[in-house]
N, CA, C and O atoms as a Maestro MAE file, in Angstrom:
{
 s_m_m2io_version
 :::
 2.0.0
}

f_m_ct {
 s_m_title
 :::
 protein
 m_atom[220] {
  # First column is atom index #
  i_m_mmod_type
  r_m_x_coord
  r_m_y_coord
  r_m_z_coord
  i_m_residue_number
  s_m_chain_name
  s_m_pdb_residue_name
  s_m_pdb_atom_name
  i_m_atomic_number
  :::
  1 25 55.246 -0.381 42.131 1 A "MET " " N  " 7
  2 3 54.080 -0.942 41.483 1 A "MET " " CA " 6
  3 2 54.085 -0.497 40.012 1 A "MET " " C  " 6
  4 15 54.320 0.673 39.711 1 A "MET " " O  " 8
  5 25 53.827 -1.426 39.121 2 A "ASN " " N  " 7
  6 3 53.809 -1.142 37.692 2 A "ASN " " CA " 6
  7 2 52.361 -0.962 37.230 2 A "ASN " " C  " 6
  8 15 51.576 -1.909 37.258 2 A "ASN " " O  " 8
  9 25 52.013 0.244 36.808 3 A "ASN " " N  " 7
  10 3 50.654 0.533 36.351 3 A "ASN " " CA " 6
  11 2 50.558 0.627 34.835 3 A "ASN " " C  " 6
  12 15 49.587 1.181 34.320 3 A "ASN " " O  " 8
  13 25 51.545 0.098 34.103 4 A "THR " " N  " 7
  14 3 51.533 0.169 32.649 4 A "THR " " CA " 6
  15 2 50.469 -0.772 32.106 4 A "THR " " C  " 6
  16 15 50.464 -1.966 32.409 4 A "THR " " O  " 8
  17 25 49.579 -0.228 31.311 5 A "SER " " N  " 7
  18 3 48.507 -1.025 30.725 5 A "SER " " CA " 6
  19 2 49.037 -1.829 29.548 5 A "SER " " C  " 6
  20 15 49.820 -1.320 28.746 5 A "SER " " O  " 8
  21 25 48.620 -3.059 29.446 6 A "LYS " " N  " 7
  22 3 48.988 -3.893 28.300 6 A "LYS " " CA " 6
  23 2 47.881 -3.886 27.243 6 A "LYS " " C  " 6
  24 15 47.960 -4.609 26.250 6 A "LYS " " O  " 8
  25 25 46.866 -3.077 27.459 7 A "THR " " N  " 7
  26 3 45.764 -2.966 26.504 7 A "THR " " CA " 6
  27 2 46.207 -2.181 25.280 7 A "THR " " C  " 6
  28 15 46.895 -1.167 25.400 7 A "THR " " O  " 8
  29 25 45.814 -2.647 24.111 8 A "ASP " " N  " 7
  30 3 46.086 -1.933 22.863 8 A "ASP " " CA " 6
  31 2 44.987 -0.883 22.690 8 A "ASP " " C  " 6
  32 15 44.000 -1.111 21.990 8 A "ASP " " O  " 8
  33 25 45.173 0.280 23.343 9 A "TRP " " N  " 7
  34 3 44.140 1.314 23.345 9 A "TRP " " CA " 6
  35 2 43.866 1.867 21.949 9 A "TRP " " C  " 6
  36 15 42.736 2.261 21.663 9 A "TRP " " O  " 8
  37 25 44.865 1.906 21.080 10 A "GLY " " N  " 7
  38 3 44.651 2.368 19.712 10 A "GLY " " CA " 6
  39 2 43.668 1.471 18.979 10 A "GLY " " C  " 6
  40 15 42.765 1.952 18.294 10 A "GLY " " O  " 8
  41 25 43.849 0.160 19.129 11 A "ARG " " N  " 7
  42 3 42.929 -0.793 18.493 11 A "ARG " " CA " 6
  43 2 41.551 -0.699 19.137 11 A "ARG " " C  " 6
  44 15 40.531 -0.757 18.449 11 A "ARG " " O  " 8
  45 25 41.525 -0.554 20.455 12 A "THR " " N  " 7
  46 3 40.247 -0.434 21.156 12 A "THR " " CA " 6
  47 2 39.502 0.823 20.716 12 A "THR " " C  " 6
  48 15 38.300 0.769 20.457 12 A "THR " " O  " 8
  49 25 40.197 1.942 20.630 13 A "ASP " " N  " 7
  50 3 39.570 3.196 20.204 13 A "ASP " " CA " 6
  51 2 39.056 3.122 18.776 13 A "ASP " " C  " 6
  52 15 38.076 3.784 18.438 13 A "ASP " " O  " 8
  53 25 39.703 2.327 17.936 14 A "ALA " " N  " 7
  54 3 39.312 2.226 16.528 14 A "ALA " " CA " 6
  55 2 38.110 1.308 16.310 14 A "ALA " " C  " 6
  56 15 37.530 1.294 15.224 14 A "ALA " " O  " 8
  57 25 37.734 0.546 17.333 15 A "MET " " N  " 7
  58 3 36.614 -0.392 17.185 15 A "MET " " CA " 6
  59 2 35.288 0.347 17.076 15 A "MET " " C  " 6
  60 15 35.068 1.368 17.727 15 A "MET " " O  " 8
  61 25 34.419 -0.192 16.244 16 A "THR " " N  " 7
  62 3 33.055 0.323 16.148 16 A "THR " " CA " 6
  63 2 32.157 -0.550 17.031 16 A "THR " " C  " 6
  64 15 32.596 -1.591 17.519 16 A "THR " " O  " 8
  65 25 30.927 -0.140 17.233 17 A "ASP " " N  " 7
  66 3 29.994 -0.943 18.013 17 A "ASP " " CA " 6
  67 2 29.818 -2.334 17.405 17 A "ASP " " C  " 6
  68 15 29.677 -3.317 18.133 17 A "ASP " " O  " 8
  69 25 29.827 -2.419 16.077 18 A "ASP " " N  " 7
  70 3 29.652 -3.710 15.406 18 A "ASP " " CA " 6
  71 2 30.842 -4.642 15.610 18 A "ASP " " C  " 6
  72 15 30.699 -5.856 15.465 18 A "ASP " " O  " 8
  73 25 32.003 -4.103 15.941 19 A "ASP " " N  " 7
  74 3 33.195 -4.921 16.175 19 A "ASP " " CA " 6
  75 2 33.176 -5.604 17.539 19 A "ASP " " C  " 6
  76 15 33.940 -6.542 17.767 19 A "ASP " " O  " 8
  77 25 32.331 -5.156 18.434 20 A "ILE " " N  " 7
  78 3 32.304 -5.672 19.803 20 A "ILE " " CA " 6
  79 2 31.319 -6.831 19.894 20 A "ILE " " C  " 6
  80 15 30.139 -6.683 19.575 20 A "ILE " " O  " 8
  81 25 31.811 -7.982 20.332 21 A "ASP " " N  " 7
  82 3 30.970 -9.173 20.472 21 A "ASP " " CA " 6
  83 2 30.222 -9.110 21.797 21 A "ASP " " C  " 6
  84 15 30.818 -9.275 22.862 21 A "ASP " " O  " 8
  85 25 28.935 -8.876 21.729 22 A "THR " " N  " 7
  86 3 28.112 -8.812 22.940 22 A "THR " " CA " 6
  87 2 27.146 -9.995 23.024 22 A "THR " " C  " 6
  88 15 26.170 -9.952 23.773 22 A "THR " " O  " 8
  89 25 27.421 -11.054 22.251 23 A "SER " " N  " 7
  90 3 26.500 -12.186 22.181 23 A "SER " " CA " 6
  91 2 26.343 -12.914 23.513 23 A "SER " " C  " 6
  92 15 25.342 -13.599 23.718 23 A "SER " " O  " 8
  93 25 27.305 -12.781 24.420 24 A "ASP " " N  " 7
  94 3 27.212 -13.468 25.708 24 A "ASP " " CA " 6
  95 2 26.568 -12.614 26.796 24 A "ASP " " C  " 6
  96 15 26.497 -13.030 27.952 24 A "ASP " " O  " 8
  97 25 26.099 -11.425 26.430 25 A "ILE " " N  " 7
  98 3 25.468 -10.527 27.395 25 A "ILE " " CA " 6
  99 2 23.951 -10.607 27.219 25 A "ILE " " C  " 6
  100 15 23.441 -10.286 26.146 25 A "ILE " " O  " 8
  101 25 23.229 -11.028 28.247 26 A "PRO " " N  " 7
  102 3 21.773 -11.120 28.101 26 A "PRO " " CA " 6
  103 2 21.148 -9.726 28.020 26 A "PRO " " C  " 6
  104 15 21.670 -8.771 28.595 26 A "PRO " " O  " 8
  105 25 20.034 -9.617 27.307 27 A "PRO " " N  " 7
  106 3 19.359 -8.318 27.230 27 A "PRO " " CA " 6
  107 2 18.818 -7.912 28.600 27 A "PRO " " C  " 6
  108 15 18.463 -8.766 29.412 27 A "PRO " " O  " 8
  109 25 18.758 -6.613 28.848 28 A "LEU " " N  " 7
  110 3 18.190 -6.117 30.098 28 A "LEU " " CA " 6
  111 2 16.680 -6.096 29.970 28 A "LEU " " C  " 6
  112 15 16.133 -5.439 29.084 28 A "LEU " " O  " 8
  113 25 16.011 -6.811 30.850 29 A "ASP " " N  " 7
  114 3 14.558 -6.879 30.794 29 A "ASP " " CA " 6
  115 2 13.938 -6.004 31.880 29 A "ASP " " C  " 6
  116 15 14.647 -5.325 32.623 29 A "ASP " " O  " 8
  117 25 12.641 -6.027 31.963 30 A "GLU " " N  " 7
  118 3 11.921 -5.197 32.931 30 A "GLU " " CA " 6
  119 2 12.338 -5.516 34.365 30 A "GLU " " C  " 6
  120 15 12.406 -4.618 35.204 30 A "GLU " " O  " 8
  121 25 12.618 -6.787 34.651 31 A "ALA " " N  " 7
  122 3 13.017 -7.181 36.008 31 A "ALA " " CA " 6
  123 2 14.313 -6.486 36.429 31 A "ALA " " C  " 6
  124 15 14.475 -6.141 37.599 31 A "ALA " " O  " 8
  125 25 15.233 -6.280 35.492 32 A "PHE " " N  " 7
  126 3 16.473 -5.582 35.810 32 A "PHE " " CA " 6
  127 2 16.171 -4.167 36.268 32 A "PHE " " C  " 6
  128 15 16.702 -3.713 37.281 32 A "PHE " " O  " 8
  129 25 15.317 -3.463 35.524 33 A "PHE " " N  " 7
  130 3 15.047 -2.063 35.835 33 A "PHE " " CA " 6
  131 2 14.177 -1.892 37.076 33 A "PHE " " C  " 6
  132 15 14.202 -0.833 37.703 33 A "PHE " " O  " 8
  133 25 13.408 -2.917 37.438 34 A "VAL " " N  " 7
  134 3 12.641 -2.868 38.686 34 A "VAL " " CA " 6
  135 2 13.597 -2.822 39.871 34 A "VAL " " C  " 6
  136 15 13.330 -2.129 40.854 34 A "VAL " " O  " 8
  137 25 14.718 -3.556 39.790 35 A "LYS " " N  " 7
  138 3 15.679 -3.610 40.882 35 A "LYS " " CA " 6
  139 2 16.767 -2.534 40.775 35 A "LYS " " C  " 6
  140 15 17.516 -2.328 41.729 35 A "LYS " " O  " 8
  141 25 16.866 -1.854 39.643 36 A "ALA " " N  " 7
  142 3 17.936 -0.873 39.425 36 A "ALA " " CA " 6
  143 2 17.785 0.321 40.362 36 A "ALA " " C  " 6
  144 15 16.674 0.732 40.696 36 A "ALA " " O  " 8
  145 25 18.915 0.861 40.773 37 A "LYS " " N  " 7
  146 3 18.916 2.042 41.620 37 A "LYS " " CA " 6
  147 2 19.749 3.122 40.950 37 A "LYS " " C  " 6
  148 15 20.786 2.838 40.351 37 A "LYS " " O  " 8
  149 25 19.293 4.342 41.053 38 A "CYS " " N  " 7
  150 3 20.011 5.477 40.494 38 A "CYS " " CA " 6
  151 2 20.925 6.029 41.583 38 A "CYS " " C  " 6
  152 15 20.468 6.368 42.675 38 A "CYS " " O  " 8
  153 25 22.211 6.116 41.279 39 A "LYS " " N  " 7
  154 3 23.186 6.617 42.241 39 A "LYS " " CA " 6
  155 2 23.744 7.949 41.764 39 A "LYS " " C  " 6
  156 15 23.974 8.144 40.570 39 A "LYS " " O  " 8
  157 25 23.956 8.849 42.689 40 A "ASP " " N  " 7
  158 3 24.572 10.129 42.380 40 A "ASP " " CA " 6
  159 2 26.073 9.919 42.248 40 A "ASP " " C  " 6
  160 15 26.704 9.328 43.124 40 A "ASP " " O  " 8
  161 25 26.640 10.403 41.153 41 A "SER " " N  " 7
  162 3 28.069 10.217 40.909 41 A "SER " " CA " 6
  163 2 28.918 11.187 41.711 41 A "SER " " C  " 6
  164 15 30.143 11.075 41.706 41 A "SER " " O  " 8
  165 25 28.312 12.118 42.387 42 A "GLY " " N  " 7
  166 3 29.067 13.098 43.135 42 A "GLY " " CA " 6
  167 2 29.810 14.068 42.243 42 A "GLY " " C  " 6
  168 15 30.788 14.690 42.659 42 A "GLY " " O  " 8
  169 25 29.336 14.195 41.000 43 A "GLY " " N  " 7
  170 3 29.955 15.109 40.059 43 A "GLY " " CA " 6
  171 2 31.153 14.534 39.324 43 A "GLY " " C  " 6
  172 15 31.837 15.264 38.605 43 A "GLY " " O  " 8
  173 25 31.428 13.237 39.485 44 A "TYR " " N  " 7
  174 3 32.595 12.635 38.864 44 A "TYR " " CA " 6
  175 2 32.333 12.097 37.458 44 A "TYR " " C  " 6
  176 15 33.283 11.851 36.715 44 A "TYR " " O  " 8
  177 25 31.101 11.911 37.083 45 A "ALA " " N  " 7
  178 3 30.799 11.352 35.757 45 A "ALA " " CA " 6
  179 2 31.079 12.379 34.680 45 A "ALA " " C  " 6
  180 15 30.548 13.489 34.712 45 A "ALA " " O  " 8
  181 25 31.918 12.003 33.728 46 A "ALA " " N  " 7
  182 3 32.258 12.907 32.626 46 A "ALA " " CA " 6
  183 2 31.226 12.831 31.515 46 A "ALA " " C  " 6
  184 15 30.992 13.814 30.812 46 A "ALA " " O  " 8
  185 25 30.602 11.657 31.354 47 A "LYS " " N  " 7
  186 3 29.625 11.464 30.292 47 A "LYS " " CA " 6
  187 2 28.407 10.767 30.876 47 A "LYS " " C  " 6
  188 15 28.527 9.975 31.811 47 A "LYS " " O  " 8
  189 25 27.258 11.056 30.337 48 A "GLY " " N  " 7
  190 3 26.043 10.392 30.742 48 A "GLY " " CA " 6
  191 2 25.894 9.070 29.995 48 A "GLY " " C  " 6
  192 15 26.455 8.895 28.914 48 A "GLY " " O  " 8
  193 25 25.148 8.161 30.566 49 A "VAL " " N  " 7
  194 3 24.886 6.882 29.935 49 A "VAL " " CA " 6
  195 2 23.379 6.709 29.885 49 A "VAL " " C  " 6
  196 15 22.682 6.948 30.871 49 A "VAL " " O  " 8
  197 25 22.891 6.299 28.747 50 A "SER " " N  " 7
  198 3 21.463 6.030 28.640 50 A "SER " " CA " 6
  199 2 21.249 4.640 28.104 50 A "SER " " C  " 6
  200 15 22.125 4.061 27.461 50 A "SER " " O  " 8
  201 25 20.086 4.115 28.375 51 A "SER " " N  " 7
  202 3 19.770 2.783 27.893 51 A "SER " " CA " 6
  203 2 18.270 2.672 27.745 51 A "SER " " C  " 6
  204 15 17.521 3.406 28.390 51 A "SER " " O  " 8
  205 25 17.831 1.767 26.906 52 A "SER " " N  " 7
  206 3 16.397 1.569 26.733 52 A "SER " " CA " 6
  207 2 16.112 0.093 26.624 52 A "SER " " C  " 6
  208 15 16.976 -0.696 26.241 52 A "SER " " O  " 8
  209 25 14.889 -0.276 26.966 53 A "VAL " " N  " 7
  210 3 14.453 -1.659 26.847 53 A "VAL " " CA " 6
  211 2 13.644 -1.776 25.572 53 A "VAL " " C  " 6
  212 15 12.662 -1.060 25.376 53 A "VAL " " O  " 8
  213 25 14.065 -2.680 24.713 54 A "GLU " " N  " 7
  214 3 13.326 -2.912 23.471 54 A "GLU " " CA " 6
  215 2 12.396 -4.089 23.694 54 A "GLU " " C  " 6
  216 15 12.708 -5.026 24.430 54 A "GLU " " O  " 8
  217 25 11.267 -4.017 23.051 55 A "GLY " " N  " 7
  218 3 10.411 -5.191 23.157 55 A "GLY " " CA " 6
  219 2 8.986 -4.899 23.086 55 A "GLY " " C  " 6
  220 15 8.164 -5.812 23.164 55 A "GLY " " O  " 8
  :::
 }
 m_bond[219] {
  # First column is bond index #
  i_m_from
  i_m_to
  i_m_order
  :::
  1 1 2 1
  2 2 3 1
  3 3 4 2
  4 3 5 1
  5 5 6 1
  6 6 7 1
  7 7 8 2
  8 7 9 1
  9 9 10 1
  10 10 11 1
  11 11 12 2
  12 11 13 1
  13 13 14 1
  14 14 15 1
  15 15 16 2
  16 15 17 1
  17 17 18 1
  18 18 19 1
  19 19 20 2
  20 19 21 1
  21 21 22 1
  22 22 23 1
  23 23 24 2
  24 23 25 1
  25 25 26 1
  26 26 27 1
  27 27 28 2
  28 27 29 1
  29 29 30 1
  30 30 31 1
  31 31 32 2
  32 31 33 1
  33 33 34 1
  34 34 35 1
  35 35 36 2
  36 35 37 1
  37 37 38 1
  38 38 39 1
  39 39 40 2
  40 39 41 1
  41 41 42 1
  42 42 43 1
  43 43 44 2
  44 43 45 1
  45 45 46 1
  46 46 47 1
  47 47 48 2
  48 47 49 1
  49 49 50 1
  50 50 51 1
  51 51 52 2
  52 51 53 1
  53 53 54 1
  54 54 55 1
  55 55 56 2
  56 55 57 1
  57 57 58 1
  58 58 59 1
  59 59 60 2
  60 59 61 1
  61 61 62 1
  62 62 63 1
  63 63 64 2
  64 63 65 1
  65 65 66 1
  66 66 67 1
  67 67 68 2
  68 67 69 1
  69 69 70 1
  70 70 71 1
  71 71 72 2
  72 71 73 1
  73 73 74 1
  74 74 75 1
  75 75 76 2
  76 75 77 1
  77 77 78 1
  78 78 79 1
  79 79 80 2
  80 79 81 1
  81 81 82 1
  82 82 83 1
  83 83 84 2
  84 83 85 1
  85 85 86 1
  86 86 87 1
  87 87 88 2
  88 87 89 1
  89 89 90 1
  90 90 91 1
  91 91 92 2
  92 91 93 1
  93 93 94 1
  94 94 95 1
  95 95 96 2
  96 95 97 1
  97 97 98 1
  98 98 99 1
  99 99 100 2
  100 99 101 1
  101 101 102 1
  102 102 103 1
  103 103 104 2
  104 103 105 1
  105 105 106 1
  106 106 107 1
  107 107 108 2
  108 107 109 1
  109 109 110 1
  110 110 111 1
  111 111 112 2
  112 111 113 1
  113 113 114 1
  114 114 115 1
  115 115 116 2
  116 115 117 1
  117 117 118 1
  118 118 119 1
  119 119 120 2
  120 119 121 1
  121 121 122 1
  122 122 123 1
  123 123 124 2
  124 123 125 1
  125 125 126 1
  126 126 127 1
  127 127 128 2
  128 127 129 1
  129 129 130 1
  130 130 131 1
  131 131 132 2
  132 131 133 1
  133 133 134 1
  134 134 135 1
  135 135 136 2
  136 135 137 1
  137 137 138 1
  138 138 139 1
  139 139 140 2
  140 139 141 1
  141 141 142 1
  142 142 143 1
  143 143 144 2
  144 143 145 1
  145 145 146 1
  146 146 147 1
  147 147 148 2
  148 147 149 1
  149 149 150 1
  150 150 151 1
  151 151 152 2
  152 151 153 1
  153 153 154 1
  154 154 155 1
  155 155 156 2
  156 155 157 1
  157 157 158 1
  158 158 159 1
  159 159 160 2
  160 159 161 1
  161 161 162 1
  162 162 163 1
  163 163 164 2
  164 163 165 1
  165 165 166 1
  166 166 167 1
  167 167 168 2
  168 167 169 1
  169 169 170 1
  170 170 171 1
  171 171 172 2
  172 171 173 1
  173 173 174 1
  174 174 175 1
  175 175 176 2
  176 175 177 1
  177 177 178 1
  178 178 179 1
  179 179 180 2
  180 179 181 1
  181 181 182 1
  182 182 183 1
  183 183 184 2
  184 183 185 1
  185 185 186 1
  186 186 187 1
  187 187 188 2
  188 187 189 1
  189 189 190 1
  190 190 191 1
  191 191 192 2
  192 191 193 1
  193 193 194 1
  194 194 195 1
  195 195 196 2
  196 195 197 1
  197 197 198 1
  198 198 199 1
  199 199 200 2
  200 199 201 1
  201 201 202 1
  202 202 203 1
  203 203 204 2
  204 203 205 1
  205 205 206 1
  206 206 207 1
  207 207 208 2
  208 207 209 1
  209 209 210 1
  210 210 211 1
  211 211 212 2
  212 211 213 1
  213 213 214 1
  214 214 215 1
  215 215 216 2
  216 215 217 1
  217 217 218 1
  218 218 219 1
  219 219 220 2
  :::
 }
}
């Protein structure tokens, strides 16, 4: 099995938030967070993720 990535990780790492096109991603609204569930990572998460609803 070949697990070699064809992703240009150097270019990806060099991207800023402004370089990423997120125009096709709808904003997360209150309905999303009503259904959201918090799951325990079992200690595997290396970094935390946070998010907020603007509006």
